[in-house]
PyMOL Python script that loads the backbone (N, CA, C, O; Angstrom):
from pymol import cmd

cmd.read_pdbstr("""\
ATOM      1  N   MET A   1      11.513 -23.752  -5.455  1.00  0.00           N
ATOM      2  CA  MET A   1      10.215 -23.237  -5.843  1.00  0.00           C
ATOM      3  C   MET A   1      10.172 -21.710  -5.682  1.00  0.00           C
ATOM      4  O   MET A   1       9.764 -21.006  -6.605  1.00  0.00           O
ATOM      5  N   ILE A   2      10.589 -21.198  -4.522  1.00  0.00           N
ATOM      6  CA  ILE A   2      10.642 -19.752  -4.310  1.00  0.00           C
ATOM      7  C   ILE A   2      11.921 -19.221  -4.954  1.00  0.00           C
ATOM      8  O   ILE A   2      13.010 -19.752  -4.736  1.00  0.00           O
ATOM      9  N   ARG A   3      11.766 -18.166  -5.750  1.00  0.00           N
ATOM     10  CA  ARG A   3      12.910 -17.589  -6.461  1.00  0.00           C
ATOM     11  C   ARG A   3      13.035 -16.100  -6.150  1.00  0.00           C
ATOM     12  O   ARG A   3      12.034 -15.409  -5.961  1.00  0.00           O
ATOM     13  N   LYS A   4      14.261 -15.622  -6.099  1.00  0.00           N
ATOM     14  CA  LYS A   4      14.506 -14.195  -5.872  1.00  0.00           C
ATOM     15  C   LYS A   4      13.912 -13.348  -6.987  1.00  0.00           C
ATOM     16  O   LYS A   4      13.575 -12.185  -6.767  1.00  0.00           O
ATOM     17  N   GLU A   5      13.780 -13.920  -8.185  1.00  0.00           N
ATOM     18  CA  GLU A   5      13.245 -13.178  -9.331  1.00  0.00           C
ATOM     19  C   GLU A   5      11.796 -12.732  -9.113  1.00  0.00           C
ATOM     20  O   GLU A   5      11.325 -11.826  -9.801  1.00  0.00           O
ATOM     21  N   TYR A   6      11.088 -13.350  -8.174  1.00  0.00           N
ATOM     22  CA  TYR A   6       9.703 -12.964  -7.896  1.00  0.00           C
ATOM     23  C   TYR A   6       9.611 -11.638  -7.139  1.00  0.00           C
ATOM     24  O   TYR A   6       8.570 -10.982  -7.170  1.00  0.00           O
ATOM     25  N   MET A   7      10.675 -11.243  -6.467  1.00  0.00           N
ATOM     26  CA  MET A   7      10.637 -10.049  -5.635  1.00  0.00           C
ATOM     27  C   MET A   7      10.278  -8.805  -6.448  1.00  0.00           C
ATOM     28  O   MET A   7      10.842  -8.554  -7.514  1.00  0.00           O
ATOM     29  N   GLY A   8       9.323  -8.031  -5.915  1.00  0.00           N
ATOM     30  CA  GLY A   8       8.886  -6.800  -6.559  1.00  0.00           C
ATOM     31  C   GLY A   8       7.889  -6.998  -7.678  1.00  0.00           C
ATOM     32  O   GLY A   8       7.471  -6.027  -8.309  1.00  0.00           O
ATOM     33  N   LYS A   9       7.496  -8.241  -7.941  1.00  0.00           N
ATOM     34  CA  LYS A   9       6.562  -8.535  -9.031  1.00  0.00           C
ATOM     35  C   LYS A   9       5.261  -9.112  -8.482  1.00  0.00           C
ATOM     36  O   LYS A   9       5.222  -9.661  -7.381  1.00  0.00           O
ATOM     37  N   GLU A  10       4.196  -8.976  -9.277  1.00  0.00           N
ATOM     38  CA  GLU A  10       2.909  -9.578  -8.930  1.00  0.00           C
ATOM     39  C   GLU A  10       3.004 -11.089  -9.138  1.00  0.00           C
ATOM     40  O   GLU A  10       3.391 -11.554 -10.210  1.00  0.00           O
ATOM     41  N   ILE A  11       2.647 -11.845  -8.103  1.00  0.00           N
ATOM     42  CA  ILE A  11       2.684 -13.303  -8.202  1.00  0.00           C
ATOM     43  C   ILE A  11       1.372 -13.902  -7.710  1.00  0.00           C
ATOM     44  O   ILE A  11       0.610 -13.267  -6.981  1.00  0.00           O
ATOM     45  N   LYS A  12       1.130 -15.138  -8.126  1.00  0.00           N
ATOM     46  CA  LYS A  12      -0.027 -15.915  -7.662  1.00  0.00           C
ATOM     47  C   LYS A  12       0.505 -17.124  -6.906  1.00  0.00           C
ATOM     48  O   LYS A  12       1.376 -17.844  -7.394  1.00  0.00           O
ATOM     49  N   ILE A  13      -0.029 -17.334  -5.712  1.00  0.00           N
ATOM     50  CA  ILE A  13       0.338 -18.490  -4.896  1.00  0.00           C
ATOM     51  C   ILE A  13      -0.928 -19.259  -4.576  1.00  0.00           C
ATOM     52  O   ILE A  13      -1.928 -18.667  -4.169  1.00  0.00           O
ATOM     53  N   ILE A  14      -0.898 -20.567  -4.753  1.00  0.00           N
ATOM     54  CA  ILE A  14      -1.993 -21.425  -4.304  1.00  0.00           C
ATOM     55  C   ILE A  14      -1.488 -22.176  -3.081  1.00  0.00           C
ATOM     56  O   ILE A  14      -0.462 -22.855  -3.123  1.00  0.00           O
ATOM     57  N   SER A  15      -2.235 -22.035  -1.992  1.00  0.00           N
ATOM     58  CA  SER A  15      -1.855 -22.639  -0.721  1.00  0.00           C
ATOM     59  C   SER A  15      -2.223 -24.117  -0.676  1.00  0.00           C
ATOM     60  O   SER A  15      -3.327 -24.496  -1.067  1.00  0.00           O
ATOM     61  N   LYS A  16      -1.301 -24.954  -0.200  1.00  0.00           N
ATOM     62  CA  LYS A  16      -1.602 -26.377   0.004  1.00  0.00           C
ATOM     63  C   LYS A  16      -2.593 -26.555   1.152  1.00  0.00           C
ATOM     64  O   LYS A  16      -3.421 -27.465   1.125  1.00  0.00           O
ATOM     65  N   THR A  17      -2.507 -25.692   2.153  1.00  0.00           N
ATOM     66  CA  THR A  17      -3.329 -25.819   3.351  1.00  0.00           C
ATOM     67  C   THR A  17      -4.813 -25.648   3.068  1.00  0.00           C
ATOM     68  O   THR A  17      -5.626 -26.466   3.497  1.00  0.00           O
ATOM     69  N   ASN A  18      -5.176 -24.572   2.337  1.00  0.00           N
ATOM     70  CA  ASN A  18      -6.598 -24.287   2.133  1.00  0.00           C
ATOM     71  C   ASN A  18      -7.018 -24.211   0.666  1.00  0.00           C
ATOM     72  O   ASN A  18      -8.202 -24.034   0.379  1.00  0.00           O
ATOM     73  N   GLY A  19      -6.084 -24.341  -0.261  1.00  0.00           N
ATOM     74  CA  GLY A  19      -6.408 -24.320  -1.686  1.00  0.00           C
ATOM     75  C   GLY A  19      -6.748 -22.950  -2.242  1.00  0.00           C
ATOM     76  O   GLY A  19      -7.110 -22.830  -3.412  1.00  0.00           O
ATOM     77  N   ILE A  20      -6.636 -21.921  -1.426  1.00  0.00           N
ATOM     78  CA  ILE A  20      -6.970 -20.567  -1.861  1.00  0.00           C
ATOM     79  C   ILE A  20      -5.837 -19.989  -2.702  1.00  0.00           C
ATOM     80  O   ILE A  20      -4.660 -20.213  -2.420  1.00  0.00           O
ATOM     81  N   GLU A  21      -6.215 -19.238  -3.747  1.00  0.00           N
ATOM     82  CA  GLU A  21      -5.238 -18.540  -4.583  1.00  0.00           C
ATOM     83  C   GLU A  21      -5.061 -17.123  -4.053  1.00  0.00           C
ATOM     84  O   GLU A  21      -6.032 -16.384  -3.888  1.00  0.00           O
ATOM     85  N   TYR A  22      -3.830 -16.759  -3.792  1.00  0.00           N
ATOM     86  CA  TYR A  22      -3.480 -15.428  -3.315  1.00  0.00           C
ATOM     87  C   TYR A  22      -2.680 -14.734  -4.407  1.00  0.00           C
ATOM     88  O   TYR A  22      -1.754 -15.319  -4.971  1.00  0.00           O
ATOM     89  N   THR A  23      -3.038 -13.480  -4.709  1.00  0.00           N
ATOM     90  CA  THR A  23      -2.306 -12.695  -5.694  1.00  0.00           C
ATOM     91  C   THR A  23      -1.861 -11.402  -5.035  1.00  0.00           C
ATOM     92  O   THR A  23      -2.656 -10.718  -4.390  1.00  0.00           O
ATOM     93  N   GLY A  24      -0.598 -11.074  -5.198  1.00  0.00           N
ATOM     94  CA  GLY A  24      -0.073  -9.841  -4.634  1.00  0.00           C
ATOM     95  C   GLY A  24       1.370  -9.638  -5.041  1.00  0.00           C
ATOM     96  O   GLY A  24       1.989 -10.499  -5.667  1.00  0.00           O
ATOM     97  N   LYS A  25       1.889  -8.491  -4.675  1.00  0.00           N
ATOM     98  CA  LYS A  25       3.278  -8.151  -4.989  1.00  0.00           C
ATOM     99  C   LYS A  25       4.198  -8.810  -3.962  1.00  0.00           C
ATOM    100  O   LYS A  25       3.994  -8.674  -2.755  1.00  0.00           O
ATOM    101  N   ALA A  26       5.211  -9.525  -4.452  1.00  0.00           N
ATOM    102  CA  ALA A  26       6.189 -10.162  -3.566  1.00  0.00           C
ATOM    103  C   ALA A  26       7.071  -9.075  -2.960  1.00  0.00           C
ATOM    104  O   ALA A  26       7.762  -8.354  -3.679  1.00  0.00           O
ATOM    105  N   VAL A  27       7.042  -8.963  -1.629  1.00  0.00           N
ATOM    106  CA  VAL A  27       7.744  -7.865  -0.970  1.00  0.00           C
ATOM    107  C   VAL A  27       8.763  -8.311   0.075  1.00  0.00           C
ATOM    108  O   VAL A  27       9.560  -7.495   0.540  1.00  0.00           O
ATOM    109  N   GLU A  28       8.753  -9.582   0.450  1.00  0.00           N
ATOM    110  CA  GLU A  28       9.666 -10.034   1.499  1.00  0.00           C
ATOM    111  C   GLU A  28      10.106 -11.469   1.246  1.00  0.00           C
ATOM    112  O   GLU A  28       9.332 -12.299   0.770  1.00  0.00           O
ATOM    113  N   LEU A  29      11.350 -11.738   1.569  1.00  0.00           N
ATOM    114  CA  LEU A  29      11.910 -13.082   1.456  1.00  0.00           C
ATOM    115  C   LEU A  29      12.662 -13.344   2.754  1.00  0.00           C
ATOM    116  O   LEU A  29      13.544 -12.572   3.130  1.00  0.00           O
ATOM    117  N   GLN A  30      12.315 -14.433   3.443  1.00  0.00           N
ATOM    118  CA  GLN A  30      12.982 -14.763   4.701  1.00  0.00           C
ATOM    119  C   GLN A  30      13.714 -16.083   4.575  1.00  0.00           C
ATOM    120  O   GLN A  30      13.176 -17.064   4.061  1.00  0.00           O
ATOM    121  N   SER A  31      14.939 -16.092   5.049  1.00  0.00           N
ATOM    122  CA  SER A  31      15.736 -17.321   5.047  1.00  0.00           C
ATOM    123  C   SER A  31      15.226 -18.255   6.142  1.00  0.00           C
ATOM    124  O   SER A  31      14.511 -17.812   7.041  1.00  0.00           O
ATOM    125  N   PRO A  32      15.578 -19.525   6.083  1.00  0.00           N
ATOM    126  CA  PRO A  32      15.167 -20.466   7.129  1.00  0.00           C
ATOM    127  C   PRO A  32      15.599 -20.016   8.528  1.00  0.00           C
ATOM    128  O   PRO A  32      14.900 -20.282   9.506  1.00  0.00           O
ATOM    129  N   GLU A  33      16.727 -19.349   8.628  1.00  0.00           N
ATOM    130  CA  GLU A  33      17.215 -18.873   9.926  1.00  0.00           C
ATOM    131  C   GLU A  33      16.361 -17.734  10.475  1.00  0.00           C
ATOM    132  O   GLU A  33      16.277 -17.559  11.691  1.00  0.00           O
ATOM    133  N   GLU A  34      15.730 -16.962   9.604  1.00  0.00           N
ATOM    134  CA  GLU A  34      14.931 -15.800  10.011  1.00  0.00           C
ATOM    135  C   GLU A  34      13.459 -16.128  10.229  1.00  0.00           C
ATOM    136  O   GLU A  34      12.789 -15.450  11.007  1.00  0.00           O
ATOM    137  N   SER A  35      12.952 -17.138   9.569  1.00  0.00           N
ATOM    138  CA  SER A  35      11.511 -17.394   9.564  1.00  0.00           C
ATOM    139  C   SER A  35      11.050 -18.194  10.782  1.00  0.00           C
ATOM    140  O   SER A  35      11.820 -18.938  11.389  1.00  0.00           O
ATOM    141  N   GLU A  36       9.768 -18.018  11.120  1.00  0.00           N
ATOM    142  CA  GLU A  36       9.170 -18.758  12.234  1.00  0.00           C
ATOM    143  C   GLU A  36       9.053 -20.246  11.925  1.00  0.00           C
ATOM    144  O   GLU A  36       9.122 -21.076  12.831  1.00  0.00           O
ATOM    145  N   SER A  37       8.877 -20.584  10.664  1.00  0.00           N
ATOM    146  CA  SER A  37       8.680 -21.984  10.269  1.00  0.00           C
ATOM    147  C   SER A  37       9.989 -22.759  10.162  1.00  0.00           C
ATOM    148  O   SER A  37       9.987 -23.990  10.131  1.00  0.00           O
ATOM    149  N   GLY A  38      11.107 -22.036  10.104  1.00  0.00           N
ATOM    150  CA  GLY A  38      12.394 -22.695   9.940  1.00  0.00           C
ATOM    151  C   GLY A  38      12.692 -23.092   8.506  1.00  0.00           C
ATOM    152  O   GLY A  38      13.589 -23.896   8.248  1.00  0.00           O
ATOM    153  N   GLU A  39      11.933 -22.522   7.569  1.00  0.00           N
ATOM    154  CA  GLU A  39      12.163 -22.787   6.153  1.00  0.00           C
ATOM    155  C   GLU A  39      12.058 -21.487   5.368  1.00  0.00           C
ATOM    156  O   GLU A  39      11.628 -20.466   5.904  1.00  0.00           O
ATOM    157  N   LEU A  40      12.448 -21.528   4.105  1.00  0.00           N
ATOM    158  CA  LEU A  40      12.369 -20.362   3.239  1.00  0.00           C
ATOM    159  C   LEU A  40      10.914 -19.906   3.129  1.00  0.00           C
ATOM    160  O   LEU A  40      10.019 -20.724   2.918  1.00  0.00           O
ATOM    161  N   GLU A  41      10.680 -18.587   3.273  1.00  0.00           N
ATOM    162  CA  GLU A  41       9.331 -18.029   3.173  1.00  0.00           C
ATOM    163  C   GLU A  41       9.337 -16.825   2.249  1.00  0.00           C
ATOM    164  O   GLU A  41      10.329 -16.103   2.152  1.00  0.00           O
ATOM    165  N   ILE A  42       8.199 -16.616   1.562  1.00  0.00           N
ATOM    166  CA  ILE A  42       8.010 -15.436   0.724  1.00  0.00           C
ATOM    167  C   ILE A  42       6.769 -14.709   1.223  1.00  0.00           C
ATOM    168  O   ILE A  42       5.776 -15.336   1.591  1.00  0.00           O
ATOM    169  N   GLY A  43       6.835 -13.384   1.231  1.00  0.00           N
ATOM    170  CA  GLY A  43       5.715 -12.575   1.684  1.00  0.00           C
ATOM    171  C   GLY A  43       5.170 -11.726   0.556  1.00  0.00           C
ATOM    172  O   GLY A  43       5.924 -11.165  -0.239  1.00  0.00           O
ATOM    173  N   ILE A  44       3.835 -11.637   0.493  1.00  0.00           N
ATOM    174  CA  ILE A  44       3.193 -10.805  -0.527  1.00  0.00           C
ATOM    175  C   ILE A  44       2.283  -9.781   0.144  1.00  0.00           C
ATOM    176  O   ILE A  44       1.758 -10.020   1.231  1.00  0.00           O
ATOM    177  N   ASN A  45       2.102  -8.630  -0.522  1.00  0.00           N
ATOM    178  CA  ASN A  45       1.103  -7.662  -0.082  1.00  0.00           C
ATOM    179  C   ASN A  45      -0.255  -8.256  -0.383  1.00  0.00           C
ATOM    180  O   ASN A  45      -0.587  -8.490  -1.545  1.00  0.00           O
ATOM    181  N   TYR A  46      -1.045  -8.504   0.651  1.00  0.00           N
ATOM    182  CA  TYR A  46      -2.354  -9.121   0.458  1.00  0.00           C
ATOM    183  C   TYR A  46      -3.284  -8.652   1.566  1.00  0.00           C
ATOM    184  O   TYR A  46      -2.925  -8.701   2.743  1.00  0.00           O
ATOM    185  N   ALA A  47      -4.466  -8.202   1.201  1.00  0.00           N
ATOM    186  CA  ALA A  47      -5.513  -7.794   2.145  1.00  0.00           C
ATOM    187  C   ALA A  47      -5.011  -6.748   3.144  1.00  0.00           C
ATOM    188  O   ALA A  47      -5.319  -6.826   4.334  1.00  0.00           O
ATOM    189  N   GLY A  48      -4.249  -5.784   2.665  1.00  0.00           N
ATOM    190  CA  GLY A  48      -3.809  -4.687   3.511  1.00  0.00           C
ATOM    191  C   GLY A  48      -2.631  -4.981   4.416  1.00  0.00           C
ATOM    192  O   GLY A  48      -2.316  -4.186   5.301  1.00  0.00           O
ATOM    193  N   GLY A  49      -1.978  -6.109   4.206  1.00  0.00           N
ATOM    194  CA  GLY A  49      -0.809  -6.455   5.017  1.00  0.00           C
ATOM    195  C   GLY A  49       0.093  -7.398   4.256  1.00  0.00           C
ATOM    196  O   GLY A  49      -0.115  -7.655   3.069  1.00  0.00           O
ATOM    197  N   ILE A  50       1.098  -7.914   4.946  1.00  0.00           N
ATOM    198  CA  ILE A  50       2.005  -8.876   4.326  1.00  0.00           C
ATOM    199  C   ILE A  50       1.639 -10.270   4.814  1.00  0.00           C
ATOM    200  O   ILE A  50       1.611 -10.530   6.016  1.00  0.00           O
ATOM    201  N   THR A  51       1.359 -11.164   3.870  1.00  0.00           N
ATOM    202  CA  THR A  51       1.058 -12.560   4.181  1.00  0.00           C
ATOM    203  C   THR A  51       2.269 -13.392   3.790  1.00  0.00           C
ATOM    204  O   THR A  51       2.732 -13.345   2.650  1.00  0.00           O
ATOM    205  N   MET A  52       2.778 -14.160   4.763  1.00  0.00           N
ATOM    206  CA  MET A  52       3.970 -14.978   4.546  1.00  0.00           C
ATOM    207  C   MET A  52       3.567 -16.414   4.213  1.00  0.00           C
ATOM    208  O   MET A  52       2.615 -16.955   4.775  1.00  0.00           O
ATOM    209  N   PHE A  53       4.311 -17.015   3.290  1.00  0.00           N
ATOM    210  CA  PHE A  53       4.066 -18.394   2.876  1.00  0.00           C
ATOM    211  C   PHE A  53       5.357 -19.199   2.991  1.00  0.00           C
ATOM    212  O   PHE A  53       6.324 -18.915   2.284  1.00  0.00           O
ATOM    213  N   PRO A  54       5.387 -20.208   3.879  1.00  0.00           N
ATOM    214  CA  PRO A  54       6.547 -21.100   3.901  1.00  0.00           C
ATOM    215  C   PRO A  54       6.528 -21.976   2.653  1.00  0.00           C
ATOM    216  O   PRO A  54       5.461 -22.294   2.127  1.00  0.00           O
ATOM    217  N   GLU A  55       7.694 -22.358   2.189  1.00  0.00           N
ATOM    218  CA  GLU A  55       7.792 -23.128   0.947  1.00  0.00           C
ATOM    219  C   GLU A  55       6.951 -24.408   0.986  1.00  0.00           C
ATOM    220  O   GLU A  55       6.402 -24.808  -0.041  1.00  0.00           O
ATOM    221  N   SER A  56       6.842 -25.050   2.139  1.00  0.00           N
ATOM    222  CA  SER A  56       6.086 -26.306   2.238  1.00  0.00           C
ATOM    223  C   SER A  56       4.581 -26.111   2.078  1.00  0.00           C
ATOM    224  O   SER A  56       3.861 -27.081   1.840  1.00  0.00           O
ATOM    225  N   ASP A  57       4.085 -24.864   2.206  1.00  0.00           N
ATOM    226  CA  ASP A  57       2.653 -24.595   2.067  1.00  0.00           C
ATOM    227  C   ASP A  57       2.282 -24.116   0.663  1.00  0.00           C
ATOM    228  O   ASP A  57       1.114 -23.820   0.410  1.00  0.00           O
ATOM    229  N   ILE A  58       3.233 -24.036  -0.241  1.00  0.00           N
ATOM    230  CA  ILE A  58       2.958 -23.527  -1.587  1.00  0.00           C
ATOM    231  C   ILE A  58       2.730 -24.690  -2.546  1.00  0.00           C
ATOM    232  O   ILE A  58       3.635 -25.473  -2.838  1.00  0.00           O
ATOM    233  N   LYS A  59       1.481 -24.776  -3.030  1.00  0.00           N
ATOM    234  CA  LYS A  59       1.150 -25.795  -4.036  1.00  0.00           C
ATOM    235  C   LYS A  59       1.692 -25.370  -5.392  1.00  0.00           C
ATOM    236  O   LYS A  59       2.260 -26.177  -6.128  1.00  0.00           O
ATOM    237  N   SER A  60       1.507 -24.071  -5.720  1.00  0.00           N
ATOM    238  CA  SER A  60       2.075 -23.527  -6.957  1.00  0.00           C
ATOM    239  C   SER A  60       2.339 -22.042  -6.769  1.00  0.00           C
ATOM    240  O   SER A  60       1.684 -21.368  -5.974  1.00  0.00           O
ATOM    241  N   ILE A  61       3.314 -21.555  -7.520  1.00  0.00           N
ATOM    242  CA  ILE A  61       3.678 -20.142  -7.491  1.00  0.00           C
ATOM    243  C   ILE A  61       4.078 -19.743  -8.911  1.00  0.00           C
ATOM    244  O   ILE A  61       4.814 -20.462  -9.587  1.00  0.00           O
ATOM    245  N   ALA A  62       3.578 -18.577  -9.355  1.00  0.00           N
ATOM    246  CA  ALA A  62       3.868 -18.116 -10.713  1.00  0.00           C
ATOM    247  C   ALA A  62       3.671 -16.612 -10.787  1.00  0.00           C
ATOM    248  O   ALA A  62       3.004 -16.019  -9.940  1.00  0.00           O
ATOM    249  N   LEU A  63       4.258 -16.004 -11.807  1.00  0.00           N
ATOM    250  CA  LEU A  63       4.005 -14.590 -12.049  1.00  0.00           C
ATOM    251  C   LEU A  63       2.545 -14.411 -12.419  1.00  0.00           C
ATOM    252  O   LEU A  63       1.972 -15.230 -13.136  1.00  0.00           O
ATOM    253  N   ALA A  64       1.942 -13.329 -11.923  1.00  0.00           N
ATOM    254  CA  ALA A  64       0.519 -13.074 -12.195  1.00  0.00           C
ATOM    255  C   ALA A  64       0.342 -12.465 -13.572  1.00  0.00           C
ATOM    256  O   ALA A  64      -0.784 -12.180 -13.980  1.00  0.00           O
TER     257      ALA A  64
END
""", "prot")
cmd.dss("prot")
cmd.show_as("cartoon", "prot")
cmd.util.cbc("prot")
cmd.orient("prot")
């Protein structure tokens, strides 16, 4: 679901947890070994900071 091609581009993520749509520039990619969740995560610039999304919390992801 998470692809390297998203890096540096505006993307939309819908969270499985709360159903909220987040739009921002993809700026970080963490491997399962690096992330707190133990799974692949993508980070976007959102609300003045970087918001990280583990793959299991992403309902949908697409270019904005």
